[in-house]
Every structure is written in C-alpha cells, then in structure tokens.
N, C-alpha and C positions, 0 to 999 in steps of 0.2 A: 709598350713593347714586351717586356718580360717581367717576371716577378722575382724578388729577392728571396733566396732560399738559404743562403749561408748566414751563419751567425758570427763568424770570425772575420775581422777586417784584415786585409792584406795590403801592406805598403808596397807600392810599385817602385821599381828602380828604372832609371833611364837605360835604354839599350837592351831591354828584355821583352820577350813575348810571353804572356801567361795563358795557360789553358788547363782544363780539367782532364786529367788522364783517365785511362781505362780502369785504373785502380781506385778512382774516386777522389784522389788528392789533387791539389793545385800544384802545377809544375811551372818553372820558368826556364826559358831557353834564350841564349843570346842571339841578337839579330846580327846582320852582317856588319853593322857599324861597330858593334862591341866585339873586338878581336880577342880580348883577354877573359871574357865572361865564361862561366861554366853552367851546365844544366844542373838543376837541383829542385828538390821538393820544397814547397813553401807552405807553411802552416801545418796544422795537425788535424783539421776537420775533414772527415770523410763524407763525400757527397754521394747519395744514392742516385745513380743515373737511371733514367727511363728512356725507352726507345721513342723516337719521334720528337725529342727535345734537343735544343742546342744549349750548351752551358758556357758561360763567359763571366769575366769580372766586370762589374758595372763601374761607373765613374767614381763611386764612393769607396770601391775596393772590396765589395762583397760579391759572392758567387750568386749569379742569377740564371734563370732558365727561361727559354722562349720556345714556343711550339713552332716546329718547322712546317712550312707549307708543303703539302703533298705527301706528308708522312703519316 
C-alpha cells in the first residue's frame, strides 16, 4: 500500500481521528462519540508533503504515504 516515512511513533487514543495537516504536523480531532475531546497537535515531527500523495497513520502509529490514483 504505502511506505513509512515518519520516525516518531504516535500513540492513538480512542475517540480521535488523526491526520497530517497543511503545516506538516500530525493533528487529532475528536469524533462524534467523543463529546469532551479537544483538537490538538500530536508529536513534534514535521512531514514534508508532496502533491499527489496521501498521508496517514499506519497501524503501528507511524506516518506513511501512498500515491493517489489519477494524481
């Protein structure tokens, strides 16, 4: 699928969605189930984003990238 590019492991919490923001840092936002959660930056590693790639957290908790079809 994709390849791991992050070196920092991020511990996931239940009730949060994780994504790589435009600033290159990993952010967490609460889902509808998590009523008391707050948005916040997670970790300190900055990811250099490239066009045509999708960025996500893999099962182990590291940032990975995958090439998008048609991009």
